[in-house]
C-alpha positions, -999 to 999 in steps of 0.1 A, spaced: -122 75 -9 -90 95 -8 -59 72 -5 -40 75 28 -7 59 16 10 52 -17 32 22 -24 43 28 -59 53 4 -88 65 13 -122 55 -2 -156 61 7 -192 35 32 -204 34 13 -237 15 -16 -221 -19 -23 -236 -49 -20 -212 -76 -20 -239 -88 -55 -229 -87 -49 -191 -125 -46 -187 -130 -79 -205 -104 -97 -184 -114 -85 -149 -146 -106 -146 -125 -138 -147 -105 -125 -118 -135 -113 -97 -134 -120 -60 -150 -154 -52 -163 -163 -17 -137 -181 3 -144 -219 1 -153 -241 32 -117 -255 33 -99 -224 20 -80 -200 42 -84 -170 19 -96 -157 -14 -85 -126 -35 -100 -110 -65 -114 -77 -79 -144 -60 -66 -162 -28 -78 -145 4 -67 -179 18 -61 -189 -8 -34 -214 -36 -30 -241 -39 -55 -221 -23 -83 -210 -44 -113 -182 -23 -128 -148 -37 -117 -129 -7 -129 -134 30 -133 -114 51 -158 -110 89 -162 -87 97 -191 -54 80 -184 -62 70 -148 -78 37 -138 -93 29 -104 -92 -8 -93 -101 -25 -60 -88 -58 -48 -111 -75 -23 -102 -103 1 -118 -128 24 -97 -144 51 -107 -171 76 -100 -162 112 -86 -191 132 -69 -178 164 -37 -197 170 -45 -200 207 -77 -218 200 -60 -243 176 -31 -249 200 -55 -254 229 -75 -281 211 -44 -297 198 -29 -299 233 -61 -316 246 -60 -342 218 -23 -349 224 -30 -354 262 -57 -379 254 -34 -399 231 -6 -398 258 -30 -410 285 -44 -438 262 -11 -450 248 13 -441 276 37 -423 254 41 -388 238 29 -386 202 56 -381 176 62 -349 157 45 -365 126 14 -373 147 13 -337 160 14 -323 125 -13 -347 112 -36 -338 142 -31 -301 136 -39 -304 99 -70 -324 108 -81 -297 133 -77 -270 107 -98 -289 82 -124 -294 110 -125 -257 121 -122 -240 87 -158 -244 76 -170 -228 109 -144 -200 110 -154 -163 108 -146 -146 75 -128 -112 76 -133 -91 45 -107 -66 32 -102 -41 4 -72 -25 -11 -75 3 -38 -51 11 -65 -46 38 -91 -31 31 -124 -16 61 -143 -12 50 -179 5 82 -190 35 79 -167 34 42 -161 29 38 -124 6 20 -100 -2 36 -66 -15 12 -41 -33 25 -10 -11 8 15 21 14 34 29 -23 32 51 -34 3 37 -69 6 1 -56 3 12 -36 -27 28 -66 -44 -3 -86 -37 -24 -61 -57 2 -60 -85 0 -99 -86 -38 -97 -89 -35 -73 -119 -9 -97 -134 -32 -126 -129 -60 -108 -146 -40 -96 -176 -17 -126 -180 14 -104 -179 21 -72 -160 58 -64 -155 55 -38 -128 84 -33 -103 89 -12 -71 103 22 -76 141 26 -78 160 58 -73 193 65 -90 204 85 -60 199 73 -24 166 90 -11 181 96 23 209 116 8 185 139 -11 161 143 19 191 151 42 202 177 18 167 193 18 167 199 56 204 209 55 194 239 33 195 226 -3 167 240 -25 136 218 -27 119 211 -61 93 237 -72 61 232 -53 75 212 -24 80 226 11 91 210 44 66 198 70 72 194 107 81 157 110 112 137 102 132 106 112 170 106 114 192 76 117 229 72 124 247 60 93 262 31 113 240 0 113 222 -3 147 230 34 155 208 60 171 173 69 157 157 103 163 121 110 155 108 145 154 72 157 153 58 193 154 94 204 149 110 232 128 132 211 106 157 237 95 168 245 131 199 244 152 187 213 170 183 193 137 215 207 124 234 192 153 220 158 145 232 163 109 266 173 120 268 141 141 264 121 109 227 113 111 207 111 78 170 116 71 151 84 65 116 99 66 105 134 59 72 153 60 65 174 29 37 195 14 31 199 -23 15 231 -36 -6 234 -4 -27 207 -19 -13 175 -3 9 167 27 27 134 32 57 117 47 82 103 23 103 74 34 137 62 21 119 31 9 100 54 -14 67 46 3 45 77 9 27 76 42 2 99 60 -11 112 27 -36 140 33 -55 161 8 -55 197 20 -81 225 16 -63 238 -15 -73 206 -32 -106 197 -14 -121 231 -19 -124 222 -56 -150 196 -47 -171 219 -26 -176 242 -56 -194 216 -76 -229 202 -70 -235 165 -74 -267 145 -72 -256 111 -59 -228 92 -42 -216 77 -75 -210 112 -89 -193 123 -56 -169 93 -58 -162 100 -94 -153 136 -86 -131 126 -57 -112 101 -79 -107 126 -106 -93 151 -81 -71 125 -64 -57 111 -97 -46 146 -107 -29 153 -74 -11 119 -73 0 124 -109 15 158 -100 31 144 -69 47 115 -89 61 138 -115 77 161 -89 93 131 -70 103 115 -103 125 145 -111 137 151 -75 147 115 -67 159 106 -102 135 76 -104 145 49 -129 124 44 -159 106 11 -166 125 -11 -190 110 -18 -224 
């Protein structure tokens, strides 16, 4: 259940989550209705058949937002609509108006929705109450905001905002591969993306590349700046940090995972519990390192 991406939002650590478990059942995922396109709500982090809608270890809470979306291929709808429009044109000898087209399309959607396939989805989130951040397992800002919206819907109020850095992240990352010291525990990986400072300028993507090399130095001398950078923290986690402050390609390394193998557990629930505890600790450490390095703004009172 290790997260693979982190889209981060910040909230004030003083927020009260004591009633969360009582509020979540009201925001539980409901099956998508016959005439609905989608449905969102909380599901158990431990999977089907489990009742608990959250799981907490000390100051870390694990939530899962489930979704059901009706699949209506646009090509199918457009093909049926074209046939109906042809029938009307043949019968009345004129092309239907735009208003008629819209009405027919709406009618088709209402007709097809009850028979459409349903696609389930799941997005996990970690709330760190000590430092006041939400980490959503997604590289999509929109998906992250949807999860935050569901938490807000359940709690009534949840003023969480995307991370904001006081110094441009690309300036800091460019400095790191130019030779400036990295924060304690961080080391460079072998992947980066460089962009020309001019809008619409050249983009260079490097993989399996020594980043502090003459080749990269020439790009920096030409004015390019780092917009994505692969990093490793304490030989426990590797990741790619973007200038949008989204963490991608998150991977837990042997230095972290070995801790799991040294403990015997009797069932899947205990295994998931151990993995969450490990992940929560590593993400907390990663956040605190980046908070200092990137001068992340604090949440407002």
